[in-house]
N, C-alpha and C positions, 0 to 999 in steps of 0.2 A: 665781572662776567661769570658768574657762579653758574653751573648747570647748562650754558647755551654749547650747542654743537659748534665746531668750526665752521666757516663759511663754505669750505667745500663739500662738508657732508649735508649741509641744510640744502644747498641746490639739487642735490641728487634725490631727496625724500618727496615722494608723492604724498599729498593729502588723502587721507583716507576718506570714504565717503561710507557714513552710516545708514541705516535705513531710515532713522529720522531727516537726513538731508534728503533723501531719495522722496521721502513724503512731501517735503516741503516744496519742493522742485515740482514734483506731480501735480500738488495744489496750485501753485502759481502758474503752471500752465495751462491746467485745468480751468481755471478762474479766467485767464486770458482768452481763451478759446470761446467760453460760453459767453463772454462780453461781447467778443467780435461778432459771433454768429448773431446774436440776439441785435445786435446794432445792425448788422446786415439785412436780418429779417424785417425790423422796422422800415428800414429805407425802403426796400423792396415794397413792403405794404402801404407807405406814404406815397410811393410813385404811381402805385396799384390805383389807389383811390384818386389821387389828382389826376389820372389817364380817364377814369371813369367819369369822373365829373364832366368831362368834355362831351362825353357821348350820352349822358343823361336826356332823357327824352323832355326837354322843356320847351314850352309853346311859347313863341315869341309874342309880343304883346299885340302886334297888329294883328296876327293871325287870330288870337283869342277874340279880339274885338270884332272881327268879320265873322266868326263863328257865334259869338253870341247875337250878333245883329240878325243873322241868318235863323238862328234858334228862334228869336222873340219874332220874326216875322210867321215862321213857320205855326208857332203857337198861336198868334193872333188869328191866322187864318182857320186853324183848329178850332178856335172859339166862337169864330164867325159861322164855320161850318156847323158845329155844335147848336148854334142857336136856330139855324135855319132847316137844316136836314138832321134826321134821328138817324144817329149810326152808333157805333160801340164805343165804350168809355175808353177802349186800349189806346187808340189813336189819339185820343187827346191826352190821356196818361204819358204815352210815349213822348209826343210833343213837349209837355210840361217838364218832363224829365230831362228830356235833351236841352231844353231852357237852361236849367237849374246846373246840368252839369257844365254849359258854356259859361255860365256865370262864375262857378268855381274855377274853370280853368283860366277865365279872364283875372282873376283875384290872386291865382298863382302867378301867372304871368307878370302882373304888377307888383306883386312882391320880389320877384326875381331880378325884374327890371331896377327896383329901387336899391335892392342889395347888390346888384351888378355895377351901379352908376356910384354906390357909395365906396368901393374898393379904391 
């Protein structure tokens, strides 16, 4: 027991904090806070993405099929009118564009239906 303080004197001594100790404590608290802050931000972002997925404007399959059927009927009518009556090409182009847009929407709805059923 060379150089040790008696038990009564050891209890009364407080540990001294150096700048190095304060730095390490500050570093540990800062890293912990940053990690927790990022974790909460990622969770909120994920929750927001999942919430917006519910409100995405996805065209149901049956509605897309009906719109395509309607667009094809209108396009067929425009083709008949184009053959019998001389009228502007704009109406024909508009009907053709609507038909193509309806086809694309139907394809999107079919893909969404396939992805939804595979979950």
